[in-house]
C-alpha positions as MATLAB code, in Angstrom:
seq = 'MRLLFLVQGEGRGHLTQAIALAQIVQEAGHTVVAALVGVAEGRPVPPFFAESFGTSIESVASPALVYSPRTNELLMLKTMLATVGQLRLLRQSTRQIRDAIERYKPDLVVNFYEPLGGLTYARYWPEVPMVCVAHQYLAFHPQFVFPVGKWPARLAFLFNSWLTSIGAVTRLALSFDALPHVPARRLRVVPPLLRREVTHQEPGLNNYWLAYLTQPGLATRLYEAHRQHPEVPLRFFNPATTEPDQIIDETLTCYRIDGPRFIEAMRQCRAVVTTAGFESVCEAFYLNKPVLMMPQPNHYEQHCNALDGQRAGVGVAATSLDFSALIDYLPHHDFGRNQTFRQWHGQCGPLFLDALAQAGHSETKRIQWPVFLLGRKKAESDYEHQATLHRQPV';
ca = [
      71.416   77.519  124.574;
      73.396   75.427  127.059;
      77.032   76.464  127.478;
      79.908   74.594  129.113;
      82.864   76.798  130.092;
      86.464   75.593  130.110;
      88.717   78.144  131.825;
      92.467   78.483  132.318;
      92.959   78.986  136.053;
      96.476   80.454  135.869;
      96.164   84.001  137.208;
      92.872   85.901  137.378;
      92.345   87.221  133.844;
      90.620   84.310  132.107;
      88.563   83.534  135.205;
      87.342   87.132  135.331;
      86.443   86.978  131.635;
      84.423   83.813  132.251;
      82.458   85.534  135.023;
      81.734   88.518  132.757;
      80.578   86.362  129.831;
      78.406   84.229  132.127;
      76.587   87.393  133.198;
      75.989   88.377  129.563;
      74.648   85.021  128.374;
      72.516   84.396  131.458;
      70.849   87.803  131.090;
      70.025   86.808  127.499;
      68.271   83.655  128.724;
      71.015   81.106  128.101;
      72.366   78.615  130.666;
      75.942   78.004  131.765;
      75.741   74.378  132.875;
      79.205   74.216  134.481;
      82.771   75.499  134.420;
      85.810   73.236  134.199;
      88.823   75.142  135.552;
      92.347   74.086  134.630;
      94.635   74.367  137.666;
      98.013   72.903  138.569;
      97.717   69.481  140.159;
      96.946   69.823  143.861;
      95.859   73.472  143.680;
      92.275   74.566  144.364;
      90.106   76.689  142.116;
      90.708   80.331  143.178;
      88.137   81.250  145.857;
      87.021   84.487  144.165;
      85.867   82.492  141.129;
      84.058   79.883  143.191;
      82.254   82.668  145.070;
      81.302   84.684  141.974;
      80.518   82.152  139.260;
      77.286   80.793  140.689;
      77.045   77.371  139.033;
      78.746   73.965  139.092;
      82.566   74.092  139.051;
      85.031   71.237  138.510;
      88.818   71.452  138.688;
      90.909   69.803  135.978;
      94.624   69.159  136.450;
      96.530   71.272  133.927;
     100.247   72.079  133.456;
     101.376   75.277  135.189;
     103.777   77.979  134.033;
     107.241   77.757  135.594;
     108.882   80.951  136.898;
     112.410   81.542  138.154;
     112.363   81.950  141.954;
     115.360   84.286  141.666;
     114.474   86.596  138.762;
     110.704   85.960  138.362;
     111.270   85.292  134.652;
     108.917   82.937  132.855;
     111.001   79.854  132.032;
     109.429   78.747  128.755;
     111.744   75.781  128.154;
     111.185   74.393  131.651;
     107.460   74.972  131.259;
     107.420   72.977  128.015;
     109.571   70.181  129.448;
     107.358   69.962  132.527;
     104.321   69.681  130.260;
     105.888   66.879  128.221;
     106.661   65.066  131.474;
     102.972   65.087  132.383;
     101.594   63.109  129.450;
      99.753   60.676  131.710;
      98.128   63.593  133.499;
      97.166   65.176  130.172;
      95.474   61.967  129.059;
      93.481   61.814  132.284;
      92.468   65.469  132.080;
      91.368   65.343  128.436;
      89.320   62.249  129.248;
      87.721   64.135  132.158;
      86.760   66.983  129.813;
      85.382   64.559  127.212;
      83.298   62.866  129.907;
      82.010   66.244  131.144;
      80.891   67.174  127.628;
      78.982   63.901  127.368;
      77.486   64.320  130.849;
      76.379   67.965  130.631;
      75.305   67.752  126.969;
      75.979   71.425  126.143;
      75.127   73.058  122.834;
      78.450   74.893  122.873;
      81.802   74.684  124.669;
      83.449   78.040  125.423;
      87.178   77.731  126.055;
      89.012   80.568  127.810;
      92.567   79.779  126.647;
      92.885   76.423  128.406;
      95.295   74.192  126.410;
      93.424   71.092  127.554;
      90.478   72.251  125.453;
      92.423   72.093  122.210;
      94.015   68.791  123.217;
      90.610   67.292  124.020;
      89.272   68.225  120.598;
      92.410   66.912  118.914;
      92.140   63.586  120.752;
      88.389   62.889  120.902;
      86.833   65.286  118.376;
      83.555   65.898  120.258;
      80.532   66.764  118.132;
      79.752   69.835  120.250;
      81.234   72.985  118.616;
      83.855   74.937  120.579;
      84.442   78.697  120.673;
      87.725   80.026  122.067;
      87.929   83.388  123.850;
      91.162   85.253  124.693;
      93.052   88.429  123.910;
      95.990   86.244  122.831;
      94.186   85.318  119.599;
      94.574   88.890  118.382;
      98.150   87.857  117.530;
      96.646   85.866  114.627;
      95.403   89.109  113.064;
      97.465   90.369  110.092;
      97.434   93.905  111.542;
      98.832   92.889  114.932;
     102.251   94.405  115.638;
     104.746   92.206  117.463;
     107.782   93.273  119.492;
     110.861   93.562  117.306;
     112.873   90.340  117.138;
     112.341   87.598  119.740;
     111.379   85.061  117.063;
     111.660   81.911  119.233;
     109.390   83.470  121.861;
     106.999   84.687  119.157;
     106.653   81.229  117.610;
     106.198   79.581  121.016;
     103.475   82.099  121.879;
     101.662   81.602  118.569;
     101.943   77.829  118.780;
     100.488   77.782  122.293;
      97.582   79.965  121.162;
      96.951   77.601  118.249;
      97.153   74.609  120.598;
      94.434   75.996  122.861;
      92.086   76.425  119.891;
      92.456   73.177  117.934;
      89.031   72.306  116.554;
      87.454   75.670  117.393;
      84.744   76.916  115.043;
      85.573   80.502  116.034;
      88.338   82.342  117.852;
      87.066   85.468  119.611;
      89.999   87.860  119.998;
      89.570   90.456  122.743;
      90.964   93.782  121.589;
      91.428   97.351  122.831;
      89.761   98.567  119.629;
      87.851   97.330  116.584;
      89.586   95.495  113.739;
      88.195   93.601  110.725;
      87.336   89.928  111.222;
      89.567   87.345  109.496;
      87.300   84.429  108.471;
      90.174   82.451  106.923;
      91.693   82.189  110.404;
      88.321   81.691  112.118;
      88.986   84.986  113.876;
      86.456   87.553  115.099;
      87.555   90.689  116.955;
      85.429   91.594  119.984;
      85.647   94.042  122.915;
      87.243   93.035  126.229;
      85.112   91.234  128.807;
      85.063   93.404  131.939;
      83.341   92.588  135.199;
      80.336   94.661  136.187;
      82.009   95.749  139.393;
      84.289   97.844  137.153;
      81.878   98.990  134.444;
      79.397  100.295  137.042;
      82.039  102.660  138.450;
      82.660  106.282  137.551;
      86.256  107.504  137.861;
      87.350  109.843  140.635;
      90.708  111.581  140.958;
      93.071  111.492  143.920;
      96.807  112.085  143.885;
      98.101  108.571  144.647;
      99.256  105.888  142.214;
      97.924  102.336  142.385;
     100.355   99.435  141.935;
      99.546   95.789  141.218;
     102.118   93.177  140.182;
     101.126   89.629  139.265;
     104.308   88.050  140.641;
     105.046   88.670  144.358;
     108.797   88.507  143.715;
     108.623   91.736  141.708;
     107.819   93.688  144.871;
     111.510   94.387  145.480;
     111.650   96.273  142.173;
     108.654   98.350  143.165;
     110.230   99.219  146.509;
     113.396  100.326  144.705;
     111.347  102.530  142.351;
     109.621  104.012  145.390;
     112.960  104.816  147.020;
     113.942  106.719  143.878;
     110.644  108.654  143.844;
     109.412  108.913  147.439;
     107.362  111.977  146.483;
     104.846  109.741  144.641;
     102.064  108.502  146.990;
     101.698  104.783  146.299;
      99.131  102.136  147.229;
     100.479   98.679  146.457;
      98.185   95.649  146.299;
     100.701   92.903  146.989;
      99.834   89.193  146.574;
     102.324   88.417  149.358;
     100.729   90.764  151.918;
      98.467   89.117  154.498;
      97.613   92.164  156.619;
      94.776   94.470  155.467;
      96.970   97.602  155.683;
     100.742   97.623  156.013;
     102.185  101.141  156.221;
     105.754  101.123  154.897;
     106.425  104.868  155.124;
     104.658  108.197  154.672;
     103.891  107.637  150.977;
     103.738  103.833  150.595;
     101.067  101.507  151.958;
     100.701   97.822  151.068;
      97.349   96.044  150.930;
      96.404   92.414  150.601;
      94.407   91.438  147.519;
      90.784   92.449  148.062;
      88.568   92.730  144.964;
      86.135   95.508  145.990;
      88.844   97.533  147.702;
      91.133   97.204  144.692;
      88.436   98.458  142.312;
      87.668  101.417  144.578;
      91.382  102.258  144.800;
      91.671  102.097  141.002;
      88.583  104.267  140.581;
      90.094  107.019  142.726;
      93.784  106.858  141.774;
      95.818  109.213  139.583;
      97.592  106.465  137.613;
      98.290  102.725  137.641;
     101.583  100.814  137.739;
     101.278   97.151  136.782;
     102.665   94.208  134.907;
     101.057   94.028  131.488;
      98.230   91.617  132.244;
      95.407   92.313  129.803;
      92.554   92.467  132.329;
      94.048   94.957  134.775;
      95.199   97.182  131.900;
      91.690   97.152  130.352;
      90.080   97.956  133.697;
      92.398  100.927  134.164;
      91.672  102.079  130.595;
      87.912  101.875  131.221;
      88.315  104.018  134.353;
      90.481  106.511  132.409;
      93.678  105.902  134.375;
      97.058  106.235  132.616;
      99.075  103.034  133.022;
     102.765  102.192  133.323;
     102.935   98.675  131.820;
     106.032   96.655  132.689;
     105.958   93.091  131.327;
     107.208   90.344  133.603;
     110.758   89.391  132.626;
     110.823   87.001  129.666;
     107.007   87.031  129.415;
     106.447   87.505  125.678;
     102.671   87.703  125.890;
     102.847   90.596  128.361;
     105.433   92.272  126.144;
     102.844   92.152  123.335;
     100.135   93.467  125.665;
     102.278   96.415  126.711;
     103.036   97.475  123.148;
      99.427   97.041  122.040;
      98.218   99.008  125.056;
     100.682  101.784  124.282;
      99.437  101.861  120.667;
      95.819  102.085  121.849;
      96.568  105.012  124.166;
      96.351  103.188  127.506;
      99.671  104.516  128.746;
     103.387  103.847  128.423;
     105.219  100.527  128.077;
     108.514  100.137  129.926;
     111.181   97.542  130.607;
     111.576   98.589  134.231;
     109.607  100.028  137.132;
     111.394  103.368  136.937;
     108.578  105.812  137.660;
     110.264  108.451  135.492;
     108.647  106.913  132.398;
     105.148  107.512  133.775;
     105.998  110.918  135.252;
     107.239  112.069  131.834;
     104.224  110.547  130.089;
     101.384  111.909  132.238;
     101.325  115.483  130.827;
     100.875  114.032  127.326;
      98.206  111.404  128.057;
      95.123  111.697  125.824;
      92.185  111.160  128.172;
      89.805  111.346  125.201;
      90.841  107.845  124.091;
      88.815  106.546  127.034;
      85.531  107.519  125.369;
      86.419  105.603  122.211;
      87.257  102.560  124.319;
      84.004  102.825  126.261;
      81.985  103.040  123.054;
      83.757   99.930  121.753;
      83.176   98.088  125.012;
      79.504   99.104  124.894;
      79.063   96.702  121.951;
      80.360   93.764  123.995;
      77.052   92.049  124.779;
      75.509   92.107  121.274;
      78.760   91.103  119.556;
      79.360   88.150  121.871;
      75.772   86.923  121.720;
      75.820   87.085  117.927;
      79.131   85.215  117.730;
      77.976   82.494  120.130;
      74.651   82.080  118.314;
      76.427   81.589  114.992;
      78.907   79.162  116.534;
      76.125   77.146  118.130;
      74.778   76.336  114.659;
      78.190   75.340  113.304;
      79.716   71.920  112.938;
      82.998   70.983  114.586;
      85.832   72.108  112.319;
      88.704   70.027  111.059;
      92.150   70.844  112.419;
      93.532   74.023  110.882;
      97.263   73.338  110.937;
      99.318   76.369  112.022;
     101.110   76.863  108.707;
      99.538   80.324  108.494;
     101.519   81.315  111.602;
     104.759   80.899  109.678;
     103.515   82.558  106.511;
     101.593   85.446  108.103;
     102.375   88.848  106.657;
     104.320   90.865  109.139;
     102.604   94.108  110.094;
     106.065   95.537  110.582;
     105.598   98.889  108.903;
     107.306  102.034  110.070;
     105.159  101.738  113.188;
     106.955   98.617  114.390;
     110.250  100.438  114.480;
     108.591  102.759  116.983;
     106.939   99.893  118.882;
     109.735   99.408  121.356;
     109.494   99.659  125.086;
     110.496  102.854  126.863;
     114.010  102.000  128.040;
     115.712  103.587  131.002;
     119.479  104.134  131.112;
     121.362  101.264  132.690;
];
């Protein structure tokens, strides 16, 4: 089977998932003919992906998320307005994707949460079936528990997830644990896609904590947390650091982003402090490291990730980088949940190959309008009242 990948290039998560799935399908004898990577206009494809993917890569101009330079909050309204202001660019990019499908002649398009994929299928309706892969699609599951309130953010999140998957024959929802499939919503639940560099590791145990924050501007909050708890040895992989090692004081060292070194540091650490990006949380869970998950301000998706990770036993969700939440949590962490997660992840290859094989024999689906998002049954049982972030006193 010939596969064409379409990958959202914002951050590292979806790119890492694409690398992991490429390894699975190529080992099974299939071919990934190319990857189209959606990046903000003028930005290059991240070097780590170009070095690791191993086949043809094209960049496609795609709208970027807009963050506040002062607070690092995700500005959803400005993001949406900026997208509307780029209609000409969207037309060009969807045409580029349509042309790539005709040129590469794949049997299947695999879309890693790139909105241009859904827009291309809405505009041109290619005959090649499309499968969409992302943890965000788990929000379509009736058993998914949302953060309390925040309805405008919830609807915007669900609408964006629907937009990315217009025309998809199947949505593959990456999940911390197994859940029933939901055929009426074209939803199949599958394990997370983790890179081999992580799954080939065995955890060690040193005393330091590992910190990784997706937005460089959040570093000031980490430094403040460190000042409050200088007794905690901390290794901080900072996107803004250019030097290999930058010693701040006796218990804090900053490192520039370096994939192999980061994995080794995670393998050996005592615990992980991070924003609630799905990939880094899953990697820590696989290596049996308790995690303090602090969503980026106003980032609803990460808020969902943090609560779902807390439910699954990954660690503790928090609204701030106060280390007290993790210090209090560590004595109660259930390290046995790691084995359940590893067993679930062990089914990754067969489940994905089966899903892709079935999708490859499917016909392109008509648009499934997102009415079900408004009428979905809320899984807000007694559990949801407990599904709030650990809040520190103001």
